All heavy atoms as TSV, in Angstrom:
chain	resi	resn	atom	element	x	y	z
A	1	MET	N	N	-23.124	4.336	-1.743
A	1	MET	CA	C	-21.794	3.772	-1.772
A	1	MET	C	C	-21.460	3.410	-3.226
A	1	MET	O	O	-22.241	2.763	-3.907
A	1	MET	CB	C	-21.746	2.534	-0.872
A	1	MET	CG	C	-20.415	1.864	-0.865
A	1	MET	SD	S	-20.314	0.336	0.136
A	1	MET	CE	C	-20.902	0.863	1.701
A	2	SER	N	N	-20.277	3.815	-3.669
A	2	SER	CA	C	-19.868	3.533	-5.042
A	2	SER	C	C	-19.419	2.076	-5.163
A	2	SER	O	O	-19.130	1.410	-4.179
A	2	SER	CB	C	-18.740	4.464	-5.462
A	2	SER	OG	O	-17.539	4.091	-4.825
A	3	SER	N	N	-19.343	1.597	-6.380
A	3	SER	CA	C	-18.895	0.226	-6.608
A	3	SER	C	C	-17.426	0.052	-6.202
A	3	SER	O	O	-17.041	-1.019	-5.758
A	3	SER	CB	C	-19.107	-0.172	-8.059
A	3	SER	OG	O	-18.361	0.664	-8.917
A	4	VAL	N	N	-16.626	1.112	-6.360
A	4	VAL	CA	C	-15.220	1.050	-5.937
A	4	VAL	C	C	-15.148	0.881	-4.423
A	4	VAL	O	O	-14.443	0.022	-3.907
A	4	VAL	CB	C	-14.452	2.319	-6.375
A	4	VAL	CG1	C	-13.058	2.351	-5.766
A	4	VAL	CG2	C	-14.388	2.394	-7.882
A	5	SER	N	N	-15.904	1.674	-3.710
A	5	SER	CA	C	-15.930	1.586	-2.256
A	5	SER	C	C	-16.399	0.221	-1.809
A	5	SER	O	O	-15.800	-0.400	-0.930
A	5	SER	CB	C	-16.848	2.667	-1.690
A	5	SER	OG	O	-16.926	2.563	-0.298
A	6	ALA	N	N	-17.462	-0.272	-2.401
A	6	ALA	CA	C	-18.004	-1.573	-2.021
A	6	ALA	C	C	-16.999	-2.678	-2.301
A	6	ALA	O	O	-16.847	-3.611	-1.504
A	6	ALA	CB	C	-19.299	-1.831	-2.777
A	7	TYR	N	N	-16.292	-2.606	-3.405
A	7	TYR	CA	C	-15.330	-3.641	-3.770
A	7	TYR	C	C	-14.183	-3.710	-2.766
A	7	TYR	O	O	-13.756	-4.806	-2.381
A	7	TYR	CB	C	-14.763	-3.396	-5.169
A	7	TYR	CG	C	-13.754	-4.428	-5.569
A	7	TYR	CD1	C	-14.147	-5.678	-6.030
A	7	TYR	CD2	C	-12.387	-4.179	-5.445
A	7	TYR	CE1	C	-13.215	-6.641	-6.365
A	7	TYR	CE2	C	-11.448	-5.136	-5.789
A	7	TYR	CZ	C	-11.868	-6.375	-6.240
A	7	TYR	OH	O	-10.937	-7.324	-6.561
A	8	TYR	N	N	-13.630	-2.585	-2.353
A	8	TYR	CA	C	-12.454	-2.572	-1.494
A	8	TYR	C	C	-12.769	-2.678	-0.004
A	8	TYR	O	O	-11.851	-2.885	0.791
A	8	TYR	CB	C	-11.604	-1.328	-1.762
A	8	TYR	CG	C	-10.847	-1.452	-3.057
A	8	TYR	CD1	C	-11.214	-0.746	-4.184
A	8	TYR	CD2	C	-9.753	-2.303	-3.167
A	8	TYR	CE1	C	-10.529	-0.867	-5.375
A	8	TYR	CE2	C	-9.055	-2.440	-4.347
A	8	TYR	CZ	C	-9.447	-1.720	-5.452
A	8	TYR	OH	O	-8.764	-1.855	-6.626
A	9	ASN	N	N	-14.004	-2.548	0.408
A	9	ASN	CA	C	-14.338	-2.690	1.825
A	9	ASN	C	C	-13.939	-4.069	2.327
A	9	ASN	O	O	-14.264	-5.086	1.731
A	9	ASN	CB	C	-15.825	-2.469	2.053
A	9	ASN	CG	C	-16.195	-1.007	2.022
A	9	ASN	OD1	O	-15.338	-0.132	2.113
A	9	ASN	ND2	N	-17.471	-0.734	1.881
A	10	GLY	N	N	-13.167	-4.075	3.412
A	10	GLY	CA	C	-12.709	-5.322	4.013
A	10	GLY	C	C	-11.547	-5.982	3.301
A	10	GLY	O	O	-11.097	-7.051	3.713
A	11	LYS	N	N	-11.027	-5.379	2.238
A	11	LYS	CA	C	-9.933	-5.974	1.475
A	11	LYS	C	C	-8.581	-5.404	1.928
A	11	LYS	O	O	-8.493	-4.325	2.474
A	11	LYS	CB	C	-10.104	-5.670	-0.020
A	11	LYS	CG	C	-11.367	-6.214	-0.630
A	11	LYS	CD	C	-11.098	-7.499	-1.337
A	11	LYS	CE	C	-12.277	-8.189	-1.954
A	11	LYS	NZ	N	-13.325	-7.506	-2.563
A	12	THR	N	N	-7.519	-6.167	1.647
A	12	THR	CA	C	-6.140	-5.735	1.845
A	12	THR	C	C	-5.569	-5.450	0.468
A	12	THR	O	O	-5.737	-6.252	-0.450
A	12	THR	CB	C	-5.337	-6.840	2.555
A	12	THR	OG1	O	-5.954	-7.107	3.816
A	12	THR	CG2	C	-3.896	-6.430	2.761
A	13	VAL	N	N	-4.877	-4.308	0.326
A	13	VAL	CA	C	-4.399	-3.851	-0.976
A	13	VAL	C	C	-2.886	-3.609	-0.905
A	13	VAL	O	O	-2.396	-3.028	0.058
A	13	VAL	CB	C	-5.109	-2.534	-1.384
A	13	VAL	CG1	C	-4.648	-2.060	-2.738
A	13	VAL	CG2	C	-6.615	-2.710	-1.351
A	14	LEU	N	N	-2.161	-4.052	-1.938
A	14	LEU	CA	C	-0.734	-3.788	-2.086
A	14	LEU	C	C	-0.567	-2.835	-3.256
A	14	LEU	O	O	-1.068	-3.098	-4.358
A	14	LEU	CB	C	0.048	-5.073	-2.361
A	14	LEU	CG	C	1.512	-4.879	-2.757
A	14	LEU	CD1	C	2.326	-4.309	-1.593
A	14	LEU	CD2	C	2.107	-6.191	-3.245
A	15	ILE	N	N	0.126	-1.722	-3.024
A	15	ILE	CA	C	0.360	-0.737	-4.077
A	15	ILE	C	C	1.854	-0.557	-4.278
A	15	ILE	O	O	2.577	-0.270	-3.325
A	15	ILE	CB	C	-0.294	0.621	-3.722
A	15	ILE	CG1	C	-1.797	0.453	-3.554
A	15	ILE	CG2	C	0.031	1.670	-4.787
A	15	ILE	CD1	C	-2.503	1.693	-3.057
A	16	THR	N	N	2.303	-0.741	-5.504
A	16	THR	CA	C	3.688	-0.455	-5.851
A	16	THR	C	C	3.717	0.922	-6.514
A	16	THR	O	O	2.737	1.328	-7.136
A	16	THR	CB	C	4.276	-1.507	-6.794
A	16	THR	OG1	O	3.538	-1.501	-8.007
A	16	THR	CG2	C	4.232	-2.894	-6.182
A	17	GLY	N	N	4.801	1.625	-6.343
A	17	GLY	CA	C	4.895	2.953	-6.958
A	17	GLY	C	C	4.073	3.999	-6.226
A	17	GLY	O	O	3.663	4.999	-6.807
A	18	ALA	N	N	3.822	3.793	-4.945
A	18	ALA	CA	C	2.952	4.695	-4.185
A	18	ALA	C	C	3.546	6.087	-3.986
A	18	ALA	O	O	2.815	7.024	-3.696
A	18	ALA	CB	C	2.626	4.093	-2.825
A	19	THR	N	N	4.855	6.247	-4.146
A	19	THR	CA	C	5.451	7.565	-3.936
A	19	THR	C	C	5.468	8.394	-5.207
A	19	THR	O	O	5.798	9.581	-5.161
A	19	THR	CB	C	6.878	7.447	-3.374
A	19	THR	OG1	O	7.670	6.696	-4.295
A	19	THR	CG2	C	6.869	6.776	-2.010
A	20	GLY	N	N	5.115	7.822	-6.342
A	20	GLY	CA	C	5.022	8.575	-7.595
A	20	GLY	C	C	3.708	9.347	-7.644
A	20	GLY	O	O	2.834	9.186	-6.791
A	21	PHE	N	N	3.569	10.177	-8.649
A	21	PHE	CA	C	2.381	11.030	-8.754
A	21	PHE	C	C	1.094	10.209	-8.769
A	21	PHE	O	O	0.178	10.437	-7.980
A	21	PHE	CB	C	2.460	11.921	-9.995
A	21	PHE	CG	C	1.221	12.737	-10.195
A	21	PHE	CD1	C	0.965	13.841	-9.386
A	21	PHE	CD2	C	0.287	12.377	-11.151
A	21	PHE	CE1	C	-0.196	14.584	-9.542
A	21	PHE	CE2	C	-0.877	13.121	-11.323
A	21	PHE	CZ	C	-1.107	14.221	-10.519
A	22	MET	N	N	1.002	9.258	-9.683
A	22	MET	CA	C	-0.234	8.459	-9.781
A	22	MET	C	C	-0.435	7.587	-8.552
A	22	MET	O	O	-1.565	7.348	-8.136
A	22	MET	CB	C	-0.234	7.606	-11.061
A	22	MET	CG	C	-0.396	8.427	-12.322
A	22	MET	SD	S	-1.892	9.450	-12.315
A	22	MET	CE	C	-3.158	8.196	-12.302
A	23	GLY	N	N	0.658	7.106	-7.970
A	23	GLY	CA	C	0.547	6.305	-6.754
A	23	GLY	C	C	-0.038	7.099	-5.606
A	23	GLY	O	O	-0.893	6.602	-4.861
A	24	LYS	N	N	0.398	8.347	-5.457
A	24	LYS	CA	C	-0.149	9.217	-4.411
A	24	LYS	C	C	-1.637	9.446	-4.617
A	24	LYS	O	O	-2.426	9.394	-3.673
A	24	LYS	CB	C	0.577	10.558	-4.402
A	24	LYS	CG	C	2.006	10.486	-3.946
A	24	LYS	CD	C	2.673	11.827	-4.110
A	24	LYS	CE	C	4.169	11.736	-3.882
A	24	LYS	NZ	N	4.845	12.977	-4.199
A	25	VAL	N	N	-2.010	9.682	-5.859
A	25	VAL	CA	C	-3.414	9.910	-6.177
A	25	VAL	C	C	-4.229	8.645	-5.868
A	25	VAL	O	O	-5.309	8.712	-5.291
A	25	VAL	CB	C	-3.585	10.343	-7.646
A	25	VAL	CG1	C	-5.050	10.387	-8.043
A	25	VAL	CG2	C	-2.920	11.694	-7.881
A	26	LEU	N	N	-3.702	7.491	-6.249
A	26	LEU	CA	C	-4.385	6.227	-6.004
A	26	LEU	C	C	-4.575	5.966	-4.524
A	26	LEU	O	O	-5.677	5.598	-4.081
A	26	LEU	CB	C	-3.615	5.070	-6.644
A	26	LEU	CG	C	-4.147	3.677	-6.374
A	26	LEU	CD1	C	-5.550	3.500	-6.945
A	26	LEU	CD2	C	-3.200	2.629	-6.938
A	27	VAL	N	N	-3.533	6.140	-3.734
A	27	VAL	CA	C	-3.628	5.921	-2.284
A	27	VAL	C	C	-4.652	6.868	-1.666
A	27	VAL	O	O	-5.512	6.454	-0.886
A	27	VAL	CB	C	-2.245	6.085	-1.599
A	27	VAL	CG1	C	-2.389	6.089	-0.085
A	27	VAL	CG2	C	-1.290	4.986	-2.044
A	28	GLU	N	N	-4.591	8.139	-2.048
A	28	GLU	CA	C	-5.536	9.123	-1.500
A	28	GLU	C	C	-6.965	8.757	-1.871
A	28	GLU	O	O	-7.860	8.760	-1.025
A	28	GLU	CB	C	-5.185	10.525	-2.017
A	28	GLU	CG	C	-5.949	11.642	-1.355
A	28	GLU	CD	C	-7.305	11.920	-1.989
A	28	GLU	OE1	O	-7.506	11.586	-3.167
A	28	GLU	OE2	O	-8.174	12.471	-1.280
A	29	LYS	N	N	-7.205	8.419	-3.117
A	29	LYS	CA	C	-8.548	8.071	-3.581
A	29	LYS	C	C	-9.060	6.814	-2.886
A	29	LYS	O	O	-10.218	6.740	-2.468
A	29	LYS	CB	C	-8.538	7.881	-5.102
A	29	LYS	CG	C	-9.849	7.477	-5.688
A	29	LYS	CD	C	-10.869	8.583	-5.590
A	29	LYS	CE	C	-12.129	8.195	-6.347
A	29	LYS	NZ	N	-13.192	9.158	-6.159
A	30	LEU	N	N	-8.198	5.833	-2.753
A	30	LEU	CA	C	-8.585	4.581	-2.103
A	30	LEU	C	C	-8.970	4.822	-0.640
A	30	LEU	O	O	-10.008	4.356	-0.180
A	30	LEU	CB	C	-7.446	3.568	-2.191
A	30	LEU	CG	C	-7.682	2.216	-1.565
A	30	LEU	CD1	C	-8.834	1.499	-2.245
A	30	LEU	CD2	C	-6.421	1.370	-1.640
A	31	LEU	N	N	-8.133	5.577	0.081
A	31	LEU	CA	C	-8.426	5.821	1.488
A	31	LEU	C	C	-9.656	6.726	1.676
A	31	LEU	O	O	-10.412	6.565	2.619
A	31	LEU	CB	C	-7.209	6.447	2.176
A	31	LEU	CG	C	-5.991	5.534	2.280
A	31	LEU	CD1	C	-4.825	6.296	2.868
A	31	LEU	CD2	C	-6.300	4.290	3.096
A	32	ARG	N	N	-9.843	7.659	0.774
A	32	ARG	CA	C	-10.974	8.573	0.882
A	32	ARG	C	C	-12.289	7.886	0.503
A	32	ARG	O	O	-13.310	8.053	1.170
A	32	ARG	CB	C	-10.778	9.803	-0.003
A	32	ARG	CG	C	-11.877	10.833	0.143
A	32	ARG	CD	C	-11.581	12.097	-0.644
A	32	ARG	NE	N	-10.339	12.719	-0.254
A	32	ARG	CZ	C	-10.167	13.485	0.821
A	32	ARG	NH1	N	-11.165	13.706	1.622
A	32	ARG	NH2	N	-8.987	14.022	1.069
A	33	SER	N	N	-12.304	7.086	-0.553
A	33	SER	CA	C	-13.551	6.512	-1.037
A	33	SER	C	C	-13.884	5.159	-0.396
A	33	SER	O	O	-15.023	4.720	-0.473
A	33	SER	CB	C	-13.533	6.348	-2.553
A	33	SER	OG	O	-12.564	5.399	-2.938
A	34	SER	N	N	-12.900	4.514	0.227
A	34	SER	CA	C	-13.135	3.217	0.855
A	34	SER	C	C	-12.627	3.215	2.291
A	34	SER	O	O	-11.622	2.577	2.607
A	34	SER	CB	C	-12.426	2.111	0.057
A	34	SER	OG	O	-12.870	2.084	-1.265
A	35	PRO	N	N	-13.317	3.896	3.178
A	35	PRO	CA	C	-12.827	3.976	4.560
A	35	PRO	C	C	-12.819	2.625	5.286
A	35	PRO	O	O	-12.152	2.477	6.284
A	35	PRO	CB	C	-13.804	4.951	5.232
A	35	PRO	CG	C	-15.025	4.928	4.393
A	35	PRO	CD	C	-14.563	4.616	2.994
A	36	GLU	N	N	-13.502	1.647	4.741
A	36	GLU	CA	C	-13.546	0.328	5.366
A	36	GLU	C	C	-12.510	-0.637	4.797
A	36	GLU	O	O	-12.583	-1.829	5.073
A	36	GLU	CB	C	-14.944	-0.267	5.192
A	36	GLU	CG	C	-16.055	0.557	5.841
A	36	GLU	CD	C	-15.905	0.662	7.345
A	36	GLU	OE1	O	-15.540	-0.331	7.979
A	36	GLU	OE2	O	-16.150	1.753	7.889
A	37	VAL	N	N	-11.551	-0.115	3.996
A	37	VAL	CA	C	-10.487	-0.980	3.488
A	37	VAL	C	C	-9.732	-1.541	4.700
A	37	VAL	O	O	-9.492	-0.835	5.683
A	37	VAL	CB	C	-9.546	-0.224	2.516
A	37	VAL	CG1	C	-8.744	0.838	3.202
A	37	VAL	CG2	C	-8.643	-1.186	1.782
A	38	LYS	N	N	-9.417	-2.830	4.649
A	38	LYS	CA	C	-8.800	-3.485	5.803
A	38	LYS	C	C	-7.372	-2.985	6.031
A	38	LYS	O	O	-7.003	-2.620	7.142
A	38	LYS	CB	C	-8.801	-4.989	5.597
A	38	LYS	CG	C	-8.259	-5.780	6.761
A	38	LYS	CD	C	-8.391	-7.268	6.518
A	38	LYS	CE	C	-7.822	-8.051	7.674
A	38	LYS	NZ	N	-7.915	-9.501	7.407
A	39	ALA	N	N	-6.552	-2.978	4.971
A	39	ALA	CA	C	-5.164	-2.531	5.091
A	39	ALA	C	C	-4.649	-2.120	3.716
A	39	ALA	O	O	-5.070	-2.678	2.703
A	39	ALA	CB	C	-4.279	-3.632	5.653
A	40	VAL	N	N	-3.726	-1.150	3.715
A	40	VAL	CA	C	-3.057	-0.734	2.486
A	40	VAL	C	C	-1.561	-0.869	2.734
A	40	VAL	O	O	-1.018	-0.233	3.644
A	40	VAL	CB	C	-3.404	0.727	2.100
A	40	VAL	CG1	C	-2.609	1.140	0.866
A	40	VAL	CG2	C	-4.890	0.887	1.862
A	41	TYR	N	N	-0.918	-1.710	1.968
A	41	TYR	CA	C	0.519	-1.876	2.025
A	41	TYR	C	C	1.125	-1.189	0.817
A	41	TYR	O	O	0.600	-1.283	-0.291
A	41	TYR	CB	C	0.919	-3.357	2.013
A	41	TYR	CG	C	0.472	-4.104	3.242
A	41	TYR	CD1	C	-0.720	-4.821	3.255
A	41	TYR	CD2	C	1.246	-4.073	4.399
A	41	TYR	CE1	C	-1.133	-5.503	4.394
A	41	TYR	CE2	C	0.836	-4.756	5.543
A	41	TYR	CZ	C	-0.358	-5.467	5.527
A	41	TYR	OH	O	-0.747	-6.144	6.641
A	42	ILE	N	N	2.234	-0.477	1.046
A	42	ILE	CA	C	2.925	0.162	-0.071
A	42	ILE	C	C	4.345	-0.374	-0.153
A	42	ILE	O	O	4.990	-0.592	0.860
A	42	ILE	CB	C	2.915	1.705	0.034
A	42	ILE	CG1	C	3.580	2.180	1.313
A	42	ILE	CG2	C	1.499	2.247	-0.062
A	42	ILE	CD1	C	3.762	3.690	1.383
A	43	LEU	N	N	4.777	-0.617	-1.374
A	43	LEU	CA	C	6.128	-1.091	-1.624
A	43	LEU	C	C	6.954	0.104	-2.072
A	43	LEU	O	O	6.630	0.748	-3.071
A	43	LEU	CB	C	6.108	-2.166	-2.716
A	43	LEU	CG	C	7.429	-2.834	-3.055
A	43	LEU	CD1	C	7.973	-3.589	-1.846
A	43	LEU	CD2	C	7.243	-3.778	-4.214
A	44	VAL	N	N	7.987	0.431	-1.282
A	44	VAL	CA	C	8.796	1.620	-1.564
A	44	VAL	C	C	10.262	1.199	-1.603
A	44	VAL	O	O	10.726	0.445	-0.756
A	44	VAL	CB	C	8.601	2.691	-0.458
A	44	VAL	CG1	C	9.457	3.919	-0.713
A	44	VAL	CG2	C	7.144	3.077	-0.340
A	45	ARG	N	N	10.982	1.716	-2.584
A	45	ARG	CA	C	12.414	1.422	-2.697
A	45	ARG	C	C	13.203	2.718	-2.483
A	45	ARG	O	O	12.680	3.811	-2.713
A	45	ARG	CB	C	12.737	0.832	-4.061
A	45	ARG	CG	C	12.445	1.753	-5.209
A	45	ARG	CD	C	12.731	1.071	-6.547
A	45	ARG	NE	N	12.328	1.910	-7.655
A	45	ARG	CZ	C	13.090	2.818	-8.245
A	45	ARG	NH1	N	14.331	3.011	-7.824
A	45	ARG	NH2	N	12.643	3.546	-9.240
A	46	PRO	N	N	14.448	2.599	-2.030
A	46	PRO	CA	C	15.280	3.803	-1.930
A	46	PRO	C	C	15.582	4.322	-3.339
A	46	PRO	O	O	15.668	3.546	-4.292
A	46	PRO	CB	C	16.555	3.317	-1.229
A	46	PRO	CG	C	16.557	1.845	-1.342
A	46	PRO	CD	C	15.144	1.403	-1.580
A	47	LYS	N	N	15.695	5.630	-3.471
A	47	LYS	CA	C	15.935	6.221	-4.785
A	47	LYS	C	C	16.536	7.613	-4.623
A	47	LYS	O	O	16.144	8.356	-3.731
A	47	LYS	CB	C	14.619	6.323	-5.544
A	47	LYS	CG	C	14.727	6.900	-6.937
A	47	LYS	CD	C	13.355	6.960	-7.598
A	47	LYS	CE	C	13.451	7.637	-8.935
A	47	LYS	NZ	N	12.132	7.818	-9.529
A	48	ALA	N	N	17.429	7.962	-5.507
A	48	ALA	CA	C	18.018	9.304	-5.589
A	48	ALA	C	C	18.542	9.809	-4.247
A	48	ALA	O	O	18.301	10.928	-3.849
A	48	ALA	CB	C	16.988	10.287	-6.158
A	49	GLY	N	N	19.248	8.942	-3.536
A	49	GLY	CA	C	19.845	9.352	-2.277
A	49	GLY	C	C	18.886	9.446	-1.115
A	49	GLY	O	O	19.244	9.922	-0.047
A	50	GLN	N	N	17.652	9.008	-1.296
A	50	GLN	CA	C	16.669	9.030	-0.213
A	50	GLN	C	C	16.373	7.602	0.242
A	50	GLN	O	O	16.246	6.701	-0.574
A	50	GLN	CB	C	15.350	9.656	-0.674
A	50	GLN	CG	C	15.409	11.136	-0.950
A	50	GLN	CD	C	14.027	11.659	-1.312
A	50	GLN	OE1	O	13.337	11.060	-2.121
A	50	GLN	NE2	N	13.639	12.753	-0.699
A	51	SER	N	N	16.247	7.444	1.556
A	51	SER	CA	C	15.878	6.136	2.075
A	51	SER	C	C	14.380	5.902	1.854
A	51	SER	O	O	13.643	6.833	1.505
A	51	SER	CB	C	16.182	6.061	3.580
A	51	SER	OG	O	15.291	6.915	4.295
A	52	MET	N	N	13.958	4.697	2.095
A	52	MET	CA	C	12.528	4.386	1.971
A	52	MET	C	C	11.698	5.223	2.936
A	52	MET	O	O	10.649	5.746	2.589
A	52	MET	CB	C	12.291	2.899	2.232
A	52	MET	CG	C	12.936	1.986	1.204
A	52	MET	SD	S	12.878	0.253	1.632
A	52	MET	CE	C	14.063	0.182	2.970
A	53	GLN	N	N	12.212	5.366	4.157
A	53	GLN	CA	C	11.506	6.147	5.180
A	53	GLN	C	C	11.365	7.609	4.776
A	53	GLN	O	O	10.317	8.216	4.980
A	53	GLN	CB	C	12.231	6.039	6.534
A	53	GLN	CG	C	12.201	4.644	7.123
A	53	GLN	CD	C	13.317	3.733	6.594
A	53	GLN	OE1	O	14.127	4.107	5.741
A	53	GLN	NE2	N	13.368	2.514	7.111
A	54	GLU	N	N	12.427	8.170	4.196
A	54	GLU	CA	C	12.364	9.559	3.739
A	54	GLU	C	C	11.354	9.740	2.617
A	54	GLU	O	O	10.616	10.729	2.581
A	54	GLU	CB	C	13.742	10.028	3.259
A	54	GLU	CG	C	14.757	10.177	4.369
A	54	GLU	CD	C	16.169	10.400	3.848
A	54	GLU	OE1	O	16.538	9.837	2.805
A	54	GLU	OE2	O	16.896	11.156	4.514
A	55	ARG	N	N	11.302	8.778	1.711
A	55	ARG	CA	C	10.354	8.879	0.600
A	55	ARG	C	C	8.915	8.801	1.093
A	55	ARG	O	O	8.046	9.517	0.619
A	55	ARG	CB	C	10.628	7.789	-0.434
A	55	ARG	CG	C	11.970	8.042	-1.126
A	55	ARG	CD	C	12.219	7.076	-2.239
A	55	ARG	NE	N	11.340	7.435	-3.367
A	55	ARG	CZ	C	11.027	6.612	-4.337
A	55	ARG	NH1	N	11.486	5.376	-4.337
A	55	ARG	NH2	N	10.259	7.006	-5.321
A	56	VAL	N	N	8.651	7.930	2.068
A	56	VAL	CA	C	7.293	7.840	2.627
A	56	VAL	C	C	6.962	9.115	3.380
A	56	VAL	O	O	5.847	9.647	3.262
A	56	VAL	CB	C	7.145	6.595	3.534
A	56	VAL	CG1	C	5.818	6.613	4.286
A	56	VAL	CG2	C	7.259	5.325	2.699
A	57	ALA	N	N	7.906	9.654	4.137
A	57	ALA	CA	C	7.677	10.910	4.858
A	57	ALA	C	C	7.346	12.034	3.877
A	57	ALA	O	O	6.425	12.837	4.120
A	57	ALA	CB	C	8.886	11.272	5.713
A	58	ASN	N	N	8.074	12.109	2.772
A	58	ASN	CA	C	7.802	13.117	1.754
A	58	ASN	C	C	6.425	12.909	1.125
A	58	ASN	O	O	5.707	13.861	0.818
A	58	ASN	CB	C	8.873	13.118	0.671
A	58	ASN	CG	C	10.191	13.678	1.156
A	58	ASN	OD1	O	10.226	14.425	2.134
A	58	ASN	ND2	N	11.261	13.299	0.512
A	59	MET	N	N	6.055	11.660	0.928
A	59	MET	CA	C	4.732	11.357	0.356
A	59	MET	C	C	3.630	11.843	1.295
A	59	MET	O	O	2.634	12.410	0.850
A	59	MET	CB	C	4.601	9.850	0.121
A	59	MET	CG	C	3.280	9.456	-0.493
A	59	MET	SD	S	3.101	7.681	-0.735
A	59	MET	CE	C	2.520	7.179	0.871
A	60	LEU	N	N	3.819	11.633	2.583
A	60	LEU	CA	C	2.791	12.045	3.554
A	60	LEU	C	C	2.679	13.562	3.672
A	60	LEU	O	O	1.655	14.067	4.105
A	60	LEU	CB	C	3.075	11.411	4.913
A	60	LEU	CG	C	2.939	9.887	4.946
A	60	LEU	CD1	C	3.352	9.354	6.310
A	60	LEU	CD2	C	1.544	9.446	4.587
A	61	LYS	N	N	3.732	14.289	3.295
A	61	LYS	CA	C	3.696	15.750	3.307
A	61	LYS	C	C	3.049	16.320	2.051
A	61	LYS	O	O	2.814	17.516	1.970
A	61	LYS	CB	C	5.111	16.316	3.405
A	61	LYS	CG	C	5.797	16.053	4.719
A	61	LYS	CD	C	7.212	16.592	4.669
A	61	LYS	CE	C	8.024	16.119	5.849
A	61	LYS	NZ	N	9.418	16.507	5.721
A	62	CYS	N	N	2.779	15.472	1.095
A	62	CYS	CA	C	2.243	15.898	-0.196
A	62	CYS	C	C	0.910	16.618	-0.034
A	62	CYS	O	O	0.142	16.337	0.876
A	62	CYS	CB	C	2.081	14.676	-1.097
A	62	CYS	SG	S	1.484	15.075	-2.731
A	63	LYS	N	N	0.609	17.522	-0.959
A	63	LYS	CA	C	-0.617	18.310	-0.923
A	63	LYS	C	C	-1.855	17.552	-1.368
A	63	LYS	O	O	-2.899	18.125	-1.551
A	63	LYS	CB	C	-0.458	19.541	-1.818
A	63	LYS	CG	C	0.647	20.441	-1.419
A	63	LYS	CD	C	0.194	21.380	-0.364
A	63	LYS	CE	C	1.305	22.393	-0.102
A	63	LYS	NZ	N	1.172	23.047	1.137
A	64	VAL	N	N	-1.751	16.236	-1.527
A	64	VAL	CA	C	-2.883	15.439	-2.012
A	64	VAL	C	C	-3.895	15.184	-0.889
A	64	VAL	O	O	-4.822	14.434	-1.059
A	64	VAL	CB	C	-2.381	14.108	-2.607
A	64	VAL	CG1	C	-3.515	13.277	-3.172
A	64	VAL	CG2	C	-1.344	14.352	-3.661
A	65	SER	N	N	-3.731	15.829	0.242
A	65	SER	CA	C	-4.653	15.746	1.374
A	65	SER	C	C	-4.414	14.555	2.289
A	65	SER	O	O	-5.333	14.081	2.933
A	65	SER	CB	C	-6.109	15.741	0.904
A	65	SER	OG	O	-6.389	16.882	0.172
A	66	PHE	N	N	-3.200	14.046	2.353
A	66	PHE	CA	C	-2.918	12.961	3.267
A	66	PHE	C	C	-3.095	13.409	4.714
A	66	PHE	O	O	-3.458	12.625	5.576
A	66	PHE	CB	C	-1.485	12.431	3.094
A	66	PHE	CG	C	-1.319	11.573	1.900
A	66	PHE	CD1	C	-0.635	12.038	0.793
A	66	PHE	CD2	C	-1.858	10.315	1.862
A	66	PHE	CE1	C	-0.481	11.256	-0.319
A	66	PHE	CE2	C	-1.695	9.509	0.746
A	66	PHE	CZ	C	-1.012	9.977	-0.349
A	67	TYR	N	N	-2.861	14.685	4.994
A	67	TYR	CA	C	-2.960	15.160	6.367
A	67	TYR	C	C	-4.373	15.023	6.909
A	67	TYR	O	O	-4.579	14.948	8.101
A	67	TYR	CB	C	-2.477	16.614	6.477
A	67	TYR	CG	C	-3.220	17.570	5.577
A	67	TYR	CD1	C	-4.373	18.193	6.021
A	67	TYR	CD2	C	-2.764	17.864	4.290
A	67	TYR	CE1	C	-5.071	19.068	5.191
A	67	TYR	CE2	C	-3.436	18.743	3.473
A	67	TYR	CZ	C	-4.588	19.343	3.928
A	67	TYR	OH	O	-5.262	20.207	3.124
A	68	ASN	N	N	-5.378	14.941	6.072
A	68	ASN	CA	C	-6.750	14.743	6.533
A	68	ASN	C	C	-7.062	13.288	6.838
A	68	ASN	O	O	-8.081	12.987	7.432
A	68	ASN	CB	C	-7.744	15.249	5.462
A	68	ASN	CG	C	-7.712	16.739	5.336
A	68	ASN	OD1	O	-7.426	17.451	6.275
A	68	ASN	ND2	N	-7.984	17.225	4.135
A	69	LEU	N	N	-6.211	12.389	6.418
A	69	LEU	CA	C	-6.496	10.965	6.554
A	69	LEU	C	C	-5.803	10.327	7.745
A	69	LEU	O	O	-6.206	9.253	8.174
A	69	LEU	CB	C	-6.072	10.240	5.274
A	69	LEU	CG	C	-6.786	10.712	3.993
A	69	LEU	CD1	C	-6.160	10.089	2.770
A	69	LEU	CD2	C	-8.249	10.363	4.061
A	70	PHE	N	N	-4.758	10.932	8.289
A	70	PHE	CA	C	-4.014	10.304	9.376
A	70	PHE	C	C	-4.092	11.111	10.634
A	70	PHE	O	O	-4.169	12.242	10.711
A	70	PHE	CB	C	-2.536	10.124	8.987
A	70	PHE	CG	C	-2.367	9.237	7.797
A	70	PHE	CD1	C	-2.113	9.762	6.546
A	70	PHE	CD2	C	-2.487	7.877	7.928
A	70	PHE	CE1	C	-1.949	8.947	5.451
A	70	PHE	CE2	C	-2.312	7.051	6.822
A	70	PHE	CZ	C	-2.046	7.596	5.597
């Protein structure tokens, strides 16, 4: 078990900017390397004519392998 995995096990994490490139990578890495994370909350704002729900849906369609996690 890596130190990152051990640190986040059982923790609750808030991520801002989760729909951006680095945010997507961070969420994917966190969920993949720390399966025992208690909860991950993401803060998303509407932008460029898209609602928050649309932006999260687009994020989940991303090729960063989210489909393997849900």
